[in-house]
C-alpha positions in Angstrom: 30.0 4.5 -45.5 28.9 1.2 -47.1 25.3 0.2 -46.8 26.0 -2.9 -45.2 27.4 -1.1 -42.2 24.8 1.4 -42.0 22.3 -1.4 -41.9 24.0 -3.1 -39.2 24.0 0.0 -37.1 20.3 1.1 -38.0 19.0 -2.1 -36.9 21.2 -2.5 -33.9 22.9 -5.6 -34.9 19.6 -7.5 -35.4 20.1 -11.1 -36.2 23.8 -10.8 -36.1 26.3 -13.0 -34.3 29.2 -11.6 -32.1 31.4 -13.7 -34.1 30.3 -11.9 -37.4 30.1 -8.4 -36.3 33.4 -6.7 -35.9 34.4 -6.0 -32.3 34.4 -2.2 -32.6 30.8 -2.3 -33.8 29.6 -4.3 -30.8 29.6 -1.4 -28.4 26.8 1.2 -29.3 28.6 3.9 -27.3 31.7 3.7 -29.5 29.4 3.8 -32.5 27.6 7.0 -31.3 31.0 8.7 -30.7 32.4 7.9 -34.1 29.3 8.3 -36.4 27.7 11.6 -37.5 24.2 12.0 -35.6 22.5 11.5 -38.8 23.9 8.1 -39.2 23.6 6.9 -35.5 20.9 4.4 -34.7 17.6 6.0 -34.2 16.2 5.2 -30.8 16.5 1.4 -31.5 14.0 -1.0 -29.8 15.8 -4.1 -30.5 19.4 -5.2 -29.9 20.6 -8.7 -31.1 23.3 -9.9 -30.3 25.6 -8.1 -28.0 28.3 -9.6 -25.6 28.1 -9.6 -21.8 30.8 -6.9 -21.6 28.8 -4.5 -23.8 26.0 -4.4 -21.4 27.2 -1.2 -19.5 25.3 1.7 -18.1 26.7 3.9 -20.8 25.4 1.7 -23.6 21.9 1.4 -22.3 21.9 5.1 -21.3 21.7 5.9 -25.0 19.2 3.2 -25.9 16.7 3.8 -23.1 13.8 2.4 -25.2 15.1 -1.1 -25.8 12.3 -3.6 -25.9 14.2 -6.7 -27.0 17.8 -7.7 -26.2 19.9 -10.7 -27.0 23.1 -11.2 -24.9 25.7 -13.8 -25.6 28.7 -14.6 -23.5 32.1 -15.1 -25.4 34.7 -17.6 -24.4 37.1 -14.7 -23.4 34.2 -13.4 -21.3 33.7 -16.7 -19.5 37.5 -17.1 -18.7 37.4 -13.7 -17.1 36.2 -13.2 -13.6 32.8 -11.4 -13.1 31.8 -11.2 -16.6 28.1 -11.7 -15.5 28.5 -8.7 -13.2 27.6 -6.6 -16.3 24.1 -8.1 -16.3 23.2 -5.9 -13.2 22.8 -3.0 -15.7 19.9 -4.5 -17.4 17.8 -2.9 -14.5 18.4 0.3 -16.5 16.1 -1.0 -19.3 12.9 0.1 -18.0 10.8 -0.7 -21.1 12.5 -4.2 -21.9 10.1 -6.9 -22.7 12.0 -9.8 -24.3 15.5 -10.9 -23.0 17.5 -13.8 -24.3 20.6 -14.5 -22.4 23.1 -17.2 -23.6 26.0 -18.2 -21.6 29.3 -19.9 -22.9 28.3 -23.5 -23.3 30.6 -25.3 -21.0 30.4 -27.0 -17.8 30.6 -24.5 -14.9 29.8 -23.8 -11.3 26.3 -23.3 -10.3 25.4 -19.6 -10.3 22.9 -17.5 -8.6 20.5 -15.3 -10.2 20.5 -12.7 -7.7 23.7 -11.5 -9.2 21.6 -10.3 -12.2 19.0 -7.5 -12.2 16.2 -8.4 -14.5 13.8 -5.6 -15.3 10.2 -6.0 -14.0 8.7 -5.3 -17.3 9.9 -8.4 -18.9 7.4 -10.6 -20.7 9.5 -13.0 -22.5 12.7 -14.6 -20.9 15.0 -17.2 -22.4 18.1 -18.6 -20.5 20.6 -20.8 -22.2 23.5 -22.5 -20.5 23.3 -20.5 -17.3 23.8 -23.6 -14.9 21.5 -22.0 -12.0 20.3 -23.5 -9.1 16.6 -24.3 -9.1 16.1 -22.2 -5.9 16.7 -19.1 -8.1 13.3 -19.7 -10.0 12.0 -17.8 -6.8 13.5 -14.7 -8.5 12.0 -15.4 -11.8 8.6 -15.9 -10.1 8.9 -12.4 -8.7 8.9 -10.9 -12.3 5.2 -9.8 -12.4 4.8 -9.7 -16.3 6.6 -12.8 -17.6 4.3 -14.8 -19.9 6.9 -17.0 -21.7 9.7 -18.6 -19.9 12.3 -20.7 -21.9 15.1 -22.6 -20.0 17.5 -24.3 -22.5 20.8 -26.3 -22.3 21.2 -26.7 -18.6 19.8 -23.4 -17.7 19.2 -25.0 -14.3 21.5 -27.8 -13.4 20.2 -29.6 -10.3 18.1 -32.9 -10.4 15.4 -31.6 -8.1 13.1 -28.6 -8.5 10.6 -28.0 -5.6 8.3 -25.2 -5.6 7.5 -23.8 -2.2 6.0 -20.2 -2.2 6.7 -19.4 -5.9 3.8 -18.2 -7.8 4.2 -17.6 -11.6 1.2 -15.3 -11.9 1.2 -14.5 -15.6 3.2 -17.4 -17.0 1.4 -19.0 -20.0 4.2 -20.9 -21.9 7.0 -22.9 -20.2 9.7 -24.7 -22.0 12.3 -26.8 -20.1 14.9 -28.1 -22.5 18.0 -30.4 -21.9 18.1 -30.7 -18.2 19.2 -33.2 -15.6 16.0 -32.7 -13.8 14.6 -35.9 -12.1 12.2 -34.8 -9.5 9.6 -31.9 -10.0 7.7 -31.4 -6.8 5.6 -28.6 -5.1 4.4 -27.7 -1.8 2.7 -24.9 -3.3 -0.3 -26.1 -5.3 -1.2 -22.7 -7.0 2.2 -22.1 -8.6 1.1 -21.8 -12.1 -2.3 -20.3 -12.3 -2.4 -19.1 -15.9 -0.1 -21.8 -17.4 -1.4 -22.9 -20.8 1.3 -24.7 -22.9 4.2 -26.9 -21.3 7.0 -28.2 -23.5 9.7 -30.7 -21.9 12.4 -31.5 -24.5 15.4 -33.7 -23.6 14.2 -34.2 -20.1 15.3 -37.9 -20.2 15.7 -38.3 -16.4 12.4 -36.7 -15.4 10.5 -39.3 -13.4 7.0 -37.5 -13.4 5.5 -34.3 -14.7 4.2 -32.1 -11.8 0.7 -32.7 -11.2 0.0 -29.3 -9.8 0.5 -27.9 -13.3 -2.9 -29.6 -14.2 -4.7 -27.5 -11.6 -4.3 -24.5 -13.8 -5.8 -23.9 -17.3 -3.2 -25.9 -19.1 -4.4 -27.2 -22.4 -1.2 -28.6 -24.0 1.7 -30.6 -23.1 4.6 -31.5 -25.4 7.2 -34.1 -24.8 10.3 -34.4 -27.1 13.0 -37.0 -26.3 11.5 -37.9 -23.1 11.8 -40.4 -20.3 9.1 -43.4 -20.2 8.1 -42.1 -16.9 7.3 -38.6 -18.1 5.4 -40.2 -21.0 3.4 -42.4 -18.6 2.4 -39.5 -16.4 1.4 -37.3 -19.5 -0.8 -40.2 -20.8 -2.5 -40.5 -17.4 -3.1 -36.9 -17.5 -4.5 -37.1 -20.8 -7.1 -39.5 -19.7 -8.0 -37.6 -16.5 -8.4 -34.3 -18.0 -10.4 -34.7 -21.3 -9.6 -31.2 -22.8 -5.8 -31.7 -22.4 -3.9 -32.0 -25.8 -0.8 -34.3 -25.3 1.9 -34.3 -28.1 4.6 -36.9 -27.7 7.4 -36.7 -30.3 10.7 -38.7 -30.6 12.3 -36.3 -33.1 12.9 -32.7 -33.3 
């Protein structure tokens, strides 16, 4: 067997794109049946990148110790009904710490996060193009160990995000990238008790940065491709909170 194929299998498709890996190698359960035991992946901890349809109980049952997984939705999966239903099987990955979930990047109807099953052990979560409703952040807040949260390319699509009872108990880093968010409000003033680093990128409609994030131990705010209103509030916070580092950039 060519060494390149063995490498792909051994490292469980690390750094590979769904388009560059043959379809018959994207399903580890097939790999296990076809390969001799000596050539099968040895208890992999990283699986990157697999398709939505590969997220089956059978696949995850033979890789129970996965700690890092990247999932990417294909155009074919987007056009089929219920492709995201497979994400419910993520609950079987009890040791999963890092999850990157990328949806096919087209305008789509708003989705709900309750159709997924996110493991409670997650420490780093990245959602790309998921078009979720902001109310679904309540489900993210219920994850007790998430320290890094990245929301990219319209991960959430509504113009208003209002925190009510949500508390992100361990969250230290929050990135919001490419969103139509205009109003960021809170009735709960203790939503981010541990937040240290906030990055807002291409949030061109945002009128004001949530003031309640300043009540935590935040020490750095970054603005990239920002609105003038967001810049104004960031500058005001910089003056008000002496130890706050505000970085404003107009490029990437």
